[in-house]
C-alpha positions in Angstrom: -0.2 0.1 0.0 2.7 2.6 0.7 3.9 2.3 -2.8 0.7 2.7 -4.4 0.7 5.9 -2.3 3.9 7.1 -3.6 2.4 6.4 -7.2 -0.3 8.6 -7.0 2.0 11.8 -5.3 4.5 11.3 -7.7 1.4 11.0 -10.7 0.1 14.1 -8.7 3.6 16.0 -9.2 3.2 15.5 -12.5 0.5 16.4 -13.3 0.3 19.7 -11.6 3.7 21.0 -11.0 3.3 22.1 -14.1 0.3 24.9 -14.6 1.8 25.4 -10.3 5.4 26.7 -11.7 4.3 28.4 -15.0 4.9 32.1 -15.2 2.7 34.4 -15.2 1.3 35.3 -18.1 2.9 32.9 -20.7 -0.4 31.7 -22.5 0.2 27.9 -22.5 1.7 25.7 -20.1 4.1 24.5 -22.7 4.1 20.5 -22.7 1.6 21.3 -25.9 4.7 21.1 -27.8 6.3 18.0 -26.5 2.6 16.3 -27.0 3.0 18.4 -31.0 6.1 17.1 -31.2 6.0 13.3 -29.9 2.8 13.0 -32.4 5.1 14.3 -35.0 7.8 11.8 -34.2 5.3 8.9 -34.1 3.3 10.1 -37.5 7.0 10.4 -39.2 8.2 7.3 -38.1 5.1 5.2 -38.3 4.4 6.2 -41.9 8.4 5.2 -42.7 7.5 1.9 -41.0 4.2 1.3 -42.9 6.1 2.3 -46.0 8.8 0.3 -45.8 6.5 -2.9 -45.6 4.9 -1.7 -48.3 8.3 -1.6 -50.3 9.4 -5.0 -49.1 6.6 -6.8 -50.3 6.4 -5.5 -53.0 9.6 -5.5 -53.9 9.3 -9.3 -52.5 6.4 -9.7 -55.4 8.6 -8.6 -57.7 11.3 -10.2 -57.7 9.2 -13.8 -57.3 7.5 -13.1 -60.4 10.8 -12.6 -62.1 12.2 -15.4 -60.4 9.1 -17.9 -62.2 8.8 -16.5 -65.2 12.2 -14.2 -66.3 10.7 -13.2 -69.7 8.1 -11.0 -67.3 10.5 -8.4 -66.3 9.9 -5.7 -68.5 6.1 -5.6 -67.8 7.0 -5.6 -63.8 9.4 -3.3 -64.1 7.8 -0.5 -64.6 4.4 -0.8 -62.2 6.9 -2.0 -59.5 8.7 1.3 -60.2 5.5 3.9 -60.0 4.2 1.5 -56.6 7.6 2.5 -54.8 7.3 6.1 -56.1 3.3 6.4 -54.2 4.2 4.4 -51.4 7.2 6.8 -50.6 5.4 9.6 -51.3 3.0 8.7 -48.5 5.8 8.1 -46.4 6.7 12.0 -47.7 3.5 13.3 -47.0 3.2 12.4 -43.5 6.6 14.3 -43.3 5.6 17.4 -44.4 2.7 16.8 -42.3 4.7 16.7 -39.3 6.5 19.8 -40.7 3.4 22.0 -40.3 2.5 20.2 -37.0 5.4 22.0 -35.6 4.9 25.3 -36.9 1.8 25.3 -35.2 2.7 25.9 -31.7 
């Protein structure tokens, strides 16, 4: 029971110390910038992870297709490159959105 009380006191200090110790007339508490930065970083990370998984799967499928039928390499190459470019564009959109989020606060 003693450790539960210690955890609750620590949480209370974490949540109430920032507004209590804020400077006068600051307008914001300051932790909003941290949350926006966290959201932007997580957004970029998740987008990059998803794009990398998609690109890996697409490339693996194309290589398997070419391995089974080597004559199809010229017909598979162009759609593969277009698909990879579109996947990379989605990750870049997430990067642009993250930059816009950073500029909001």
